[in-house]
N, C-alpha and C positions, 0 to 999 in steps of 0.2 A: 503493500499499500503505499509505503514511503517513496519507493522509486516511482511509482505512478504519478503520485503528488508532484515529485520534483520534475517529472517529464512534462505534466501539464503546466506547471510554473515556468518551465524553460520555454515551451511553445508560445505561452502567453508573452513572456518577456521578448521573444523574437518578434511576435506581431506588433507589440507596442514599438519596439525599435523601429521596425520597418514603417509604421505609421509615422513616427516622429520624423524620420528621415525624408518620407514623401511630403510632409507638410513642410519641412525645411526647403526643398527643393521648389515646391509650389510657392512658397514666400519669396524666393529669389526670383521666379518666374513674375509674379506680381511686380516686384520692384523693377524688373527691366520693362514690363508692360507700362507702368505708370511714367517712368523716366522717358519712354518713347512717345506716350500719347495723352499723358495727364491722368488724373485720378477719377475721373467720371466714366464708368462702364458705358453709359449711354452714348458717349462720343468717341469711345476708345475702343475698337474692336477687338484688339489684341487683349486687352485687358477683360472684356466680357468673355472671350474664349477661355482664358486662365481661371477666371471666377468659376466658370462653368465646369471646367476641369477639377477644380479644388472640391465643388459641391459633390461631383461625380465619385471623389476620393473620400468623401465624408468628412472633409475638413470644417471644423466648426464655424458658423457664420461670424461669430465674434473674432476669431483668429483670422478669417480673410479680412474683415473689415480693418483689424488692428494692422494687418501687413499693408494694407492700401495706404492707410494714415501714417504709418512709419516711412512707408516709401516716398510719400509727399513731403516728409520733413526732413530736416539736416541730420536726423539720427542714422539713417541707412546709409551704408556704404555705397561707394561709386563702383556698382557692379559692371562688368563687360562680359560679352558674350565670346568664349574663344572656342575655336575647333582643333584637335590634335588628330594627327593620323599616324598610324604606324602598324607593326606587324607582331601579332602574337606568335607563339611558338608553332612550328610547323607551316609558316607562311600564311596564316590567316590575317586576312586585311582587318583592322579595327579603328572605327572612328568615334572619338570621344569628344561629346559636347558638353562644355563648362559653362558655368556663370560664376565669376570669381571677382572679389576685390583686391586681389593680389595675383596678378598673371605669373609673377616670379615664382611665388610658392606653387600655383597650380602647375606649371609646367615641370616644376621640379618633381612633383608628386606623380604625374603622369609618366615620367620618364624613369622614375623609380619602379614603378609597377611593370611597365615594359621590360626593363633591364633585369628585374628578379624574376620574370617568368622565363627568361631565355628570349624574349622578343626585343623589338627596338622601335624607338621613335622615329617616325619619317619626316619628311618635308612637308610642308602645307601644300594642298593639292595633289599630293602623290598618290591618293587612291580615288582621285575624281573619277578615273575611268570605270570604276567598279562598282559605283552607287549613283542611284537617282534619288532626289529628292522628291517625295511625294506627299501630298495632303490625305491624311485619313480620318475619316469622320465616323464616328460609331453613333448610330441613331437607333432610338426605340422603333421596333418593327410594327408594334400594335396598331391594327387598323390601316396599314400600308400594305400596298402590293409592289413587289419588286419589280414586275414588269412595268407597272404605272410609273414607278419612281424612275426607271431607266429613261421612258420617254420625257419625264418631267424635268429631269436634272441634265440630261446630255448637253443642252444649251448652256449651261453654266460650269462645263468642264468635267462632267462625271467620266471617267474612263472606265470604271468597272464598279458593280455594284455586286456584293455577295453576302452570305449569310454569316454573322458574326457569332457571338456566344449567344445563349438562349434569350430570345426576346430582342434581336438586335439585327440590324443590317450595317454593313461597313460600305461607305463610298469612298472611292479613291479618285483624286484628281492629280494633276500635275502641280508641281510647286507654285508655278505663276497663277494658277487657277484657284490657290488655296482661299484667298480673300474673296473672290467672286461667289465661290461655293458657300462660304461661311455667311455671307448676306443672303444668297438665296434660301439658305435652310431657315434663317432668321424669318426671312420676310413670309415663307411659306409656313411658319409656325410647326416646324417639324422638331421634335424633340431630340436635340442632339445630347448624347450622353458624354462624349468626349470628342476633342479635335485636336490632332496633332500633325506636325511636320515629321515625317520618317524618312531614314535612307535606306531604300530597298537595293539589296545587291544584285548586279546584272547577271553574274554567275556566283555558284556556290561551290565550296571544297568539302569532301567527304573525308572524314579521319576515322581511325579506329577509335573505339570506346575510350580506351586509355588516353589517346592524343587529345579526344575532343575534352576530356575532364581537365586537361591542362589548360586549354583555352577558356573553358567556362570557369575555372578558378580564377583566372585573370579577370574576366568580365565581372565577376561577383566582386573582386577587390576595388574595381573602379567605381561600380554601383554603389559601394559602401561610404564613398567619399562624398562629403556634402556639397564640394565644388562641382561634382560631376552630375549633369542633368539627363544624359541619355548616352547610350552606348550601342553602337551598330556594328555589326560583324557580317563576313560572308561564310560562316560555318554552316554546312548543311544540317 
């Protein structure tokens, strides 16, 4: 019984730790959105999107409001968006998107994780050939027809619409059509669960299970860092 209790407590602590890190990352996204377009979600489309994602992640309303307020004041650090590219073990390409108030600290952290894994930090743009930036919108599917949606959204940049997790559809757009689609979904009163820009690999590499574990261990280490917002790779 003691072991079972400890196991449950460990799982609960991990969930809380993950939630805390998620909220920290969302707070930084809010800071960047406010810096870019102001503190009013009504006039700042990027902020509306981040607030929507925060609600989808169960971030408390008071914490969202406080993050906006803090970002509007001089309390908040001067965050910048940085992208680092490199290779994990076995030649797997990895793109690390960060939001940081100290780029010197952040690049040192990224380089350290690459080096310790047996990989290497690359030059900016070195992996552009292997990734495409796409807009990914997850929407509630209740009351909607996929076929009707395809006809309705194709003029706003929908490249593909497919089933997501239970009760959802996923709408994919090009990077340049992301804002157009966001506005179209808002205008049509379609319930958007989350909206993100992702980097999808053009080709993937298959490794053995043991090799893949080495790569995934590196990905986990990056995702544990507060400065890291998202990690993309071409591991199959």
